[in-house]
N, C-alpha and C positions, 0 to 999 in steps of 0.2 A: 808353372813350367816344369815338365817335368827333366829328369837328365838321367839318360842311362850309363850306366858304371861297369866296365867290365871289371870282374876280380877271378885272383888266379888265386887258389887255395894251396899253400906249400905246407902239407901236414908234418910231423917230424914221422920219421920211421913206426913208432910204435901207434901213433894214431892211423898211418896208413896201415898196418898191420888188423889195428881193429874195426877200420873202416871197411876193408878185404875181407872178413872172417863177417861182419853183418851183413854185408852184401851176398856171400854166399848161404849166409844162414837163411836170408830172405827168398832166393832163387830156388833152393832146398824146399822151404815152405811153400814157396808156388807149386812147385811141380807136385807136392804131396796133396797141398789143397784141391788143386784142378781134379785128379784122381778122386779126391773123397766127395767133390761135387760131383762126378760123373754118376759114380758110384749109387751115392745117395739121392741124386735126381734132383737136388737143391739147386736154384741159378739165382734167385733175387738177391742180391746184396745184405738186407736185412736179413733173411733166413741164413744166409751163408754163415753170415756176423755170430748170429744169436747160437747156433750150431756149433761152429767151431772154433770161436776165438780163443776160450780158454785153453784149449788142446792145442792149438797152435802156438800161443804164447808157452807155454809149459813144454812141448815137444822140443822146439827150437829156441827157446831162451831169448826168444825176442820181447822189446819192450812195445809197450801200448801202440805207440804211432807207427812201426814201422810192421805192427801185425796187422794194423789197420788199413795200410798201404798195400799190404801184400793182399789182404780179403779184396780190396778195390780192384787193383791191378787186373788179380785174377779173373774176378767177375765182368771186368770189361774185355779183357782177352775172349774168355768163352762166349760172350755176348756178340762178339765180333765176329768170331769162328763161326757160331748159330747163322750169325746173319749173311755171311757171305756162303756158307754150304747154301743157305734157304735160296739165294739171289742166283745159286749157280756158279 
């Protein structure tokens, strides 16, 4: 039997600040990545990761997991946008 438990995180002010900084860096990185993908014409996740992963981490100071999540979310958003435009 599975149980679902709702948990509320209560970060310290320092943790909240660090989380906010990370989220802002991820959003900025996603915007930059979207522009780079469009300019380079690269749309597949594997190709995007291979081409932009190292620069994304270096430029925005992201750890490995947030960098991969930024790539995944950005590729998914671009795929959804293309599908919506194609469908009208």
